[in-house]
C-alpha positions as CSV (number, residue, x, y, z in Angstrom):
1,X,-2.9,-25.2,-8.3
2,X,-2.1,-22.6,-10.8
3,X,-2.9,-18.7,-10.8
4,X,-0.2,-17.8,-8.1
5,X,1.9,-15.9,-10.7
6,X,0.9,-12.2,-11.4
7,X,2.6,-9.5,-14.0
8,X,4.6,-9.9,-17.0
9,X,7.6,-7.6,-17.0
10,X,7.4,-7.0,-13.0
11,X,5.9,-10.3,-11.9
12,X,5.6,-12.0,-8.6
13,X,4.7,-15.5,-7.4
14,X,3.3,-15.9,-3.9
15,X,3.1,-19.1,-2.0
16,X,2.4,-20.7,1.4
17,X,-0.9,-21.4,3.5
18,X,-2.4,-19.5,6.5
19,X,-1.3,-22.4,9.0
20,X,1.8,-23.7,7.0
21,X,5.5,-22.9,8.0
22,X,5.3,-19.8,6.4
23,X,4.0,-17.1,3.7
24,X,6.2,-16.0,0.8
25,X,6.8,-14.1,-2.7
26,X,9.4,-14.4,-5.5
27,X,9.5,-11.3,-7.3
28,X,11.3,-11.2,-10.8
29,X,11.9,-8.1,-13.1
30,X,13.1,-5.8,-10.6
31,X,16.1,-3.6,-12.1
32,X,19.3,-3.8,-10.4
33,X,20.6,-1.0,-8.5
34,X,17.6,-0.2,-6.3
35,X,18.3,0.5,-2.7
36,X,16.3,-2.2,-0.8
37,X,16.5,-3.7,2.9
38,X,14.0,-5.5,5.3
39,X,13.0,-2.4,6.7
40,X,11.6,-1.0,3.4
41,X,9.5,-4.1,3.4
42,X,8.4,-4.3,7.1
43,X,6.8,-0.7,7.3
44,X,4.1,-2.0,4.7
45,X,3.6,-5.5,6.2
46,X,3.2,-3.7,9.9
47,X,0.1,-2.0,8.3
48,X,-1.4,-5.2,7.5
49,X,-0.4,-7.5,10.4
50,X,-2.6,-8.8,13.0
51,X,-3.3,-7.6,16.6
52,X,-3.1,-3.9,15.8
53,X,-6.5,-2.9,17.5
54,X,-9.6,-4.7,18.8
55,X,-11.0,-4.6,15.2
56,X,-8.4,-6.7,14.0
57,X,-7.9,-10.7,14.8
58,X,-5.8,-11.1,17.8
59,X,-3.7,-13.6,16.3
60,X,-0.3,-12.5,17.8
61,X,2.1,-12.5,14.6
62,X,5.0,-10.2,14.3
63,X,5.1,-10.9,10.5
64,X,8.9,-10.2,10.4
65,X,10.3,-10.5,6.7
66,X,13.4,-12.1,5.6
67,X,14.8,-11.3,2.3
68,X,16.5,-14.6,0.9
69,X,18.0,-13.6,-2.2
70,X,18.2,-10.7,-4.9
71,X,20.1,-8.3,-2.6
72,X,23.6,-7.6,-2.5
73,X,25.2,-4.6,-0.2
74,X,22.1,-3.0,0.1
75,X,20.9,-2.9,-3.3
76,X,19.0,-5.2,-5.9
77,X,21.2,-7.2,-8.1
78,X,18.6,-7.9,-11.0
79,X,18.0,-11.4,-9.9
80,X,14.6,-13.0,-8.5
81,X,14.2,-11.5,-4.9
82,X,12.7,-14.2,-2.6
83,X,11.1,-13.1,0.7
84,X,9.5,-15.1,3.4
85,X,7.6,-14.4,6.5
86,X,7.3,-17.3,9.0
87,X,3.9,-18.3,10.7
88,X,4.7,-18.2,14.3
89,X,1.3,-18.6,16.4
90,X,-0.8,-21.0,14.4
91,X,-3.7,-22.5,16.4
92,X,-5.0,-25.0,13.7
93,X,-7.0,-26.7,16.6
94,X,-9.5,-23.8,16.3
95,X,-10.5,-25.1,12.7
96,X,-10.4,-28.6,13.4
97,X,-14.4,-28.6,14.0
98,X,-14.8,-26.9,10.3
99,X,-13.0,-29.9,8.5
100,X,-16.5,-31.6,8.0
101,X,-18.6,-28.5,7.1
102,X,-18.8,-25.6,5.0
103,X,-18.6,-22.1,6.4
104,X,-21.0,-19.6,4.8
105,X,-19.3,-16.9,3.0
106,X,-16.0,-18.8,2.6
107,X,-14.4,-20.7,-0.1
108,X,-14.5,-24.0,1.6
109,X,-17.2,-25.4,-0.8
110,X,-15.6,-24.0,-4.0
111,X,-12.1,-25.5,-3.2
112,X,-13.6,-28.9,-2.4
113,X,-15.9,-28.8,-5.8
114,X,-12.7,-27.6,-7.7
115,X,-9.8,-29.9,-6.2
116,X,-11.6,-32.6,-4.0
117,X,-9.4,-31.4,-1.0
118,X,-9.1,-28.5,0.9
119,X,-6.7,-27.0,3.6
120,X,-9.2,-26.3,6.5
121,X,-6.7,-24.5,8.8
122,X,-7.7,-21.1,8.3
123,X,-8.6,-21.5,4.7
124,X,-5.2,-22.3,3.6
125,X,-4.4,-20.5,0.3
126,X,-7.9,-18.7,0.4
127,X,-6.9,-17.0,3.7
128,X,-6.5,-13.3,3.9
129,X,-2.8,-14.2,5.2
130,X,-1.8,-14.7,1.5
131,X,-1.8,-11.2,1.1
132,X,1.6,-10.8,3.1
133,X,3.3,-11.8,-0.1
134,X,1.5,-9.1,-2.2
135,X,2.4,-6.7,0.3
136,X,5.9,-7.7,0.7
137,X,6.2,-7.4,-3.3
138,X,4.0,-4.1,-3.4
139,X,6.5,-2.5,-1.1
140,X,9.3,-2.8,-3.8
141,X,6.8,-1.7,-6.6
142,X,5.9,1.4,-4.5
143,X,9.8,2.3,-4.0
144,X,10.2,1.8,-7.7
145,X,7.1,4.2,-8.3
146,X,8.6,6.9,-5.7
147,X,11.9,7.0,-7.6
148,X,9.8,8.0,-10.9
149,X,8.1,10.7,-8.9
150,X,4.9,8.9,-8.5
151,X,2.9,9.0,-5.4
152,X,0.7,6.3,-4.4
153,X,-1.6,6.0,-1.2
154,X,-4.8,4.1,-0.2
155,X,-7.3,4.7,2.9
156,X,-10.5,3.6,4.0
157,X,-13.4,5.6,2.6
158,X,-16.3,4.1,4.4
159,X,-17.0,1.6,6.9
160,X,-20.7,0.1,6.7
161,X,-22.8,3.1,6.5
162,X,-20.2,5.7,7.8
163,X,-18.4,7.5,5.2
164,X,-15.5,10.1,5.4
165,X,-16.6,13.8,4.7
166,X,-14.3,15.0,1.7
167,X,-14.3,18.8,3.6
168,X,-12.3,16.8,6.4
169,X,-10.0,14.8,4.2
170,X,-6.7,14.8,6.0
171,X,-3.9,12.8,4.6
172,X,-1.8,13.0,7.7
173,X,-4.8,11.3,9.8
174,X,-4.6,8.3,7.7
175,X,-1.8,6.6,9.8
176,X,-3.2,8.3,13.2
177,X,-6.1,6.1,13.6
178,X,-6.2,2.2,13.5
179,X,-9.1,2.4,10.8
180,X,-6.9,4.2,8.4
181,X,-9.4,7.0,7.8
182,X,-8.5,10.6,6.5
183,X,-11.4,11.8,8.5
184,X,-10.8,11.7,12.3
185,X,-14.6,12.4,13.0
186,X,-15.6,9.4,10.6
187,X,-13.1,7.3,12.2
188,X,-14.9,7.6,15.7
189,X,-18.2,7.0,14.3
190,X,-16.8,4.2,12.4
191,X,-15.4,2.8,15.6
192,X,-18.8,3.0,17.5
193,X,-20.3,1.3,14.6
194,X,-18.0,-1.6,14.6
195,X,-18.4,-1.9,18.3
196,X,-22.2,-2.6,17.9
197,X,-21.4,-5.1,15.3
198,X,-19.2,-6.9,17.6
199,X,-21.6,-6.9,20.4
200,X,-24.1,-8.6,18.1
201,X,-21.7,-11.2,16.9
202,X,-21.5,-9.6,13.4
203,X,-19.1,-7.9,11.0
204,X,-19.0,-5.3,8.5
205,X,-17.8,-4.5,5.0
206,X,-16.3,-1.1,3.6
207,X,-14.6,0.6,0.8
208,X,-11.0,1.2,0.2
209,X,-10.0,4.3,-2.1
210,X,-6.4,4.6,-3.8
211,X,-4.9,7.7,-5.2
212,X,-2.0,7.7,-7.8
213,X,-0.4,11.2,-8.2
214,X,1.9,12.3,-10.9
215,X,1.2,9.1,-13.1
216,X,2.8,9.9,-16.6
217,X,0.4,9.9,-19.5
218,X,0.3,7.0,-22.0
219,X,0.6,3.9,-19.7
220,X,-1.8,1.3,-20.9
221,X,-1.9,-1.3,-23.8
222,X,-5.4,-1.4,-25.7
223,X,-7.3,-3.4,-26.5
224,X,-7.0,-6.2,-24.0
225,X,-4.1,-4.8,-21.6
226,X,-5.9,-1.6,-20.9
227,X,-4.6,0.0,-17.5
228,X,-8.1,0.3,-16.0
229,X,-8.5,-3.6,-17.1
230,X,-5.5,-4.7,-15.4
231,X,-5.9,-2.6,-12.2
232,X,-9.4,-4.2,-12.0
233,X,-7.9,-7.6,-12.3
234,X,-5.3,-6.8,-9.6
235,X,-7.6,-5.4,-7.1
236,X,-10.1,-8.0,-7.8
237,X,-7.6,-10.5,-7.1
238,X,-7.8,-9.7,-3.4
239,X,-10.1,-12.3,-1.8
240,X,-12.6,-10.2,-0.3
241,X,-13.1,-7.7,-3.2
242,X,-16.8,-7.8,-4.4
243,X,-16.5,-4.4,-6.5
244,X,-14.5,-2.1,-8.3
245,X,-14.7,1.4,-9.7
246,X,-12.4,4.1,-11.5
247,X,-13.3,7.7,-11.2
248,X,-17.0,8.3,-10.9
249,X,-17.5,4.4,-11.2
250,X,-21.2,3.2,-11.1
251,X,-22.4,6.8,-10.8
252,X,-21.8,7.2,-14.4
253,X,-24.9,5.2,-14.9
254,X,-26.8,8.1,-13.5
255,X,-25.0,10.8,-15.3
256,X,-25.3,12.5,-18.6
257,X,-22.9,13.4,-21.2
258,X,-22.4,16.8,-20.2
259,X,-22.0,16.1,-16.6
260,X,-19.5,13.1,-17.0
261,X,-17.1,14.4,-19.9
262,X,-14.2,16.0,-18.9
263,X,-13.4,19.2,-20.5
264,X,-10.1,20.5,-21.5
265,X,-8.2,23.5,-21.0
266,X,-4.9,25.0,-21.3
267,X,-2.7,25.5,-18.2
268,X,-0.5,28.6,-17.8
269,X,2.7,26.7,-19.1
270,X,0.8,26.0,-22.1
271,X,0.0,22.4,-21.3
272,X,-3.4,20.7,-22.2
273,X,-5.2,19.7,-19.0
274,X,-8.4,18.4,-17.7
275,X,-10.8,20.7,-16.0
276,X,-12.4,17.9,-14.1
277,X,-11.6,14.2,-13.6
278,X,-14.6,12.2,-13.7
279,X,-12.7,9.7,-15.6
280,X,-10.5,8.8,-12.8
281,X,-7.1,9.3,-14.7
282,X,-7.8,6.7,-17.3
283,X,-9.4,7.2,-20.8
284,X,-9.5,4.6,-23.6
285,X,-7.4,2.4,-21.1
286,X,-4.6,4.7,-21.2
287,X,-3.3,7.1,-18.5
288,X,-4.0,10.7,-19.1
289,X,-1.7,12.2,-16.6
290,X,-4.3,13.1,-14.2
291,X,-4.6,11.7,-10.7
292,X,-5.8,8.0,-10.9
293,X,-8.5,7.4,-8.6
294,X,-9.9,3.7,-7.9
295,X,-12.2,2.2,-5.2
296,X,-12.5,-1.3,-4.0
297,X,-15.7,-2.9,-2.1
298,X,-14.9,-5.3,0.5
299,X,-17.4,-7.6,2.0
300,X,-18.0,-8.3,5.7
301,X,-15.8,-10.8,7.3
302,X,-17.6,-13.9,6.7
303,X,-16.4,-15.7,10.0
304,X,-18.7,-14.5,12.7
305,X,-19.8,-15.9,15.9
306,X,-23.5,-15.6,15.2
307,X,-25.7,-18.8,14.6
308,X,-25.4,-19.7,10.8
309,X,-27.2,-22.3,8.6
310,X,-25.0,-24.7,6.3
311,X,-24.4,-28.6,5.5
312,X,-21.9,-30.9,6.4
313,X,-20.0,-33.1,4.0
314,X,-22.8,-35.8,4.5
315,X,-25.2,-33.4,3.0
316,X,-26.9,-32.8,6.6
317,X,-28.4,-29.4,7.6
318,X,-26.8,-28.0,10.7
319,X,-26.3,-24.8,12.7
320,X,-22.9,-23.4,13.4
321,X,-21.0,-20.9,15.3
322,X,-17.6,-20.2,13.9
323,X,-14.9,-20.1,16.6
324,X,-11.3,-18.6,16.2
325,X,-9.4,-15.3,15.9
326,X,-11.1,-13.3,13.4
327,X,-11.4,-9.6,12.3
328,X,-14.8,-8.1,12.5
329,X,-13.9,-5.9,9.6
330,X,-11.4,-6.7,6.8
331,X,-11.0,-3.1,5.4
332,X,-8.3,-1.6,7.6
333,X,-5.8,-4.3,6.9
334,X,-6.7,-4.6,3.6
335,X,-5.8,-0.8,2.7
336,X,-2.2,-1.8,2.4
337,X,-3.2,-4.4,0.2
338,X,-5.2,-2.6,-2.5
339,X,-2.0,-0.2,-2.5
340,X,0.3,-2.9,-3.1
341,X,-1.6,-4.5,-5.9
342,X,-2.2,-1.4,-7.5
343,X,1.4,-0.5,-7.4
344,X,2.5,-4.0,-8.8
345,X,0.2,-3.4,-11.8
346,X,1.4,0.1,-12.5
347,X,5.1,-0.7,-12.3
348,X,4.4,-3.7,-14.7
349,X,2.6,-1.6,-17.2
350,X,5.0,1.4,-17.0
351,X,8.0,-1.3,-17.9
352,X,5.5,-2.3,-20.8
353,X,4.9,1.1,-21.9
354,X,9.0,1.8,-22.4
355,X,8.7,0.4,-25.8
356,X,5.6,2.3,-27.2
357,X,7.5,4.7,-29.1
358,X,10.7,3.9,-31.3
359,X,12.2,7.2,-30.2
360,X,12.2,5.8,-26.6
361,X,13.7,2.7,-27.8
362,X,16.5,4.3,-29.8
363,X,17.2,6.8,-26.8
364,X,17.8,3.9,-24.6
365,X,20.0,1.8,-26.7
366,X,21.9,4.4,-27.9
């Protein structure tokens, strides 16, 4: 199976399965001298680990990370950084029943069609647990961004029909509720909605929004390595993502040039600035210096206890009720995954942009 490596200058290779011995990642291209320890990684993994609330799978995993290489005396050495999280509470017997049929909404059928074989224990590589490696690597990327003065954060924008009110936006509230919503009132309404979904043996989808502040202008490589295109690829690589937007996104289809164009002005310190940000911080595939705003739409968790129709490997029509420990919604635990993948993309493209101007190359090597 190819396709487990992401990035060119700052790259990651993830490995492991949901019910294997562990999940891990190798990070290559991290500069030497970055202060880094397991606590730096763990605080991000804690945001995606299971069992945090009644709205997440009750699989009881600590998701404790171990750094195996690339660190000496608390700093990165410039060599590959290898990290692992060992699986501790696999209950593979919960999945033995599904070995002979295809779950609706899952990758069971496509994996069988492609490889002629699949790991049915929790979905193997198609499981959301694969994102552990992404988040561990993303924690390093976020630390690099922060040292450059770049601020990145993500949150739950909406769950089902419940969306946060921009007037009530409070960044400090994001980590105050288990749904990671910046609007406390919306979080309460979303909790009630999810409780109804659970009582009906159903699940919900939602939207994650990610904001990047203080991103330098000029990052992005037209024509086929646009920043917008690579952010889309990074976020779309997350298993449950079915939609992606930057700036006004799909609303631009209902706009006009007059309402969608960002007009320019001059700031008090004489710099050119945008008066609005419909573009979401990217023009021509290149960052323009304003906030980058992107959104990812997540489908409802496909594993639900309600009766669904499918077929088995013998081609017989059957009814199923999926068992096991499953999230009624993916979004809250996916917030940090969107943050991580966005950060990985940004660091990779920032490193590539270091050679955009001859004067920058000369200054570095002087």
